[in-house]
N, C-alpha and C positions, 0 to 999 in steps of 0.2 A: 224511658224504661230500658234497662240493659237487656240484650238478647243473650240466650244461652250460647250463641255463636260468637259472642264477644271474646276478645283476647283476655286472658286472665293471669293473675300473679298469685303465687303461694309462697310464703316464707316458712321454712321448716327448721326447727331447732335441733340441737345436738341429739336429743332422744327421739327423733322422728315425730315430734309433736308439731302440729300446725300452730304457728304463733300469730300469723295474720294472713288474711286473704282479701282479695277484692270481691265485691258482690258476685261478679260473673264466675269467679273461681269456686265459690261455694256450690254453685249449681253444677259446674263441671265435675267437681269431686263427687257429687251425688251420682252423676251419670257414669263415672268411672268406677264406682263402688261395685263390689262383687254382688251377685244375686242375693236378695234378702234386704231387710231394712237398712238404710245407710246408717253407719255409726260415726257420728261427728268426732269421736275420740280416736278413731282409727283411720290411718291413711289407706287409700286403695293400694293394692299390691303394686300396680303399675307405677304409681307415683313414688312409693317407698323404694322400689327397685332402682328407678332412675336417680333418686337422691343418693342411694348407697353407691351407685356407680360413679357419680360425680365425686363423692368422698374418696373412693378408691383411686380414681385418676389423679386427684389432688396429691395423693401420697406416692404416686408412681413416678418413674423417670420422666414421663411426659409432663407431669405437673400441670396439666391443663385445667383440671377441676371443672370440666364441662362435659356434658353428655346429652344425648338426644335419643328419643324413642317415639314410637307411634303406638296407638292403642285404639280399640273399638269401645264405644260407649254402650250403655244398656240398650239404646235405640239404634245401634248399628252404624253410627257415624264414626269416621276416623278423626282422631285428633293427634297433633304432634306436640310432644313435651320436650322442653329444653331446660336443663338444670345447670346452674353455675354455683360455685363455692365463693362465698365472701367471708372475710374475717379469718381468724386463726384461733386455735385452742377452744376455750370456753365460749369465745365470742363468734365461733364459726357458725355460719348459717348456710342453708341451701335455698337458693331462689329458683323456683320452678315456674316457667312461663308456659302456658297452655293455649293453643290456638287450633282452629279447625285445619285439617290437612287439605292441601290443594289437590286438584285432580291428578297432577303428575306425581305427587308424593304417594298417592294411593296406587297408581299404576306401577310405581317403582317397587312396591311390595311384590307384585306379580313377577317382575323381572328378577328380583332378588331370589325368588324361588328357583330360578334356573341357574343360579350361581354366577350371574353377570357382575363384573366389576362396576364401580361407579362410572368410569369413563365409557364402558360398554353400554351402560344404561342411558347415559347422555346421548350416545350415538343412536340407540334404538329410538329414543324420543324424536330425534331429527328425522330418522327414516319414516316414522309414523306420520310426521308432518309433511313428507314429500320432498325433503331436501336431497339433492344429489351429492355425489362424492366431493366435488369441488366446493360446494356450498357448506357441507358439513365440516370440511377441513378448515375453511375460513372461520367458521363460527367457533370451532374447538381449538383453533390456533395450532393445528398439527398438519402434517403433510398428507396429501391424498393417498400415498402409499401406506401410511400408518392407519388411515381410515379403512383401507382394504384389509389390512392385517386384523384390525378389530372386528370387522364384519365376518371374516373367516372364523374367528373365535366365537362370535355370537351365533353364527349359523350352526357350528358344531355343538354348542351347549344346548341350543333350543331344538336341534334336530331338523333343520331346514337347509335348503340349498340356494336360496335367492331372497332378495328383498320382498318380492311378491309373496313367497311362501311364508316369510317371517310375519308380514302383516296379516296374512290369512290365518296363520296358526294362533296368533294372539287374539284375533277377533273371534274366530270360530270356537276356540277352546274356552276363552274367559268371558267374552261379552255376549255373543249371540245366544247361548243357552239361557242366560239371565233375561235377555230381552224377550225371548220366546215364552219364558215362564211368567211374563207379565210385570216384571220389575222395570223401574225407570232409573235413569242415571240421575243421582241426587247431587246436591250442591257441593258435596265433599268428594265427588269424583267416583263414587261407588254406587251400587244399585240399591234402590229402596222401593218400598211399596207404601201406599197410603191406606191407613185403616182407621176409620173414625177420626180423620183429620190429624192422625199421629203418624209421623214419618218413622218407619222402622226398617231395619235391615234384615238380612236372612237369619241372623242369629236370634233375632227377637221374635220371629214368626212362630216358632214352636211354643214360646212362652205365652204369646198372646192367645194362641189356640187353646192352651190348657186352661185359660181363664174364662173361656166362653161357656 
């Protein structure tokens, strides 16, 4: 039996109608639907938005026809969506691939809130794992001087003055309060609580409470 956490595929036609899905995709679409009864005839806004973005990019100078996004499900899990354009004209379709977000993808959402670039986010990840300047430079294939320049920019954006302060800021601001409130780090890298064997995230807590 397939799990809700299985990777999934959705094929979307020119009028934003779902033409075909894998069994796991049907369950993901239900999880991504807005509050209220799921409507099989209507795409969740998140999926529709990434499909439209892929179409826009296909017409742009980049001509990539590929887009990526992340979203929270009804039960608080993070998923990553990848959209690609195939075909042209009336035969054009959007293929959307849905998969559970990994822990670092979720952490990157926090870093993005500070306005960090992709490379700065990669460096923060290495700092959080304890790599020093030389090791980070080797992994990122840049010079130690460039690592130091990136660190200065990171410190300024987050408002800290050292690596220790950086780790402390991220931990005490984003993780410790959730740990103290009784949440647990879930398989998707964000915090969850267990309620009647159902794993839910912070956004679902109020909804569950209103149903009691």
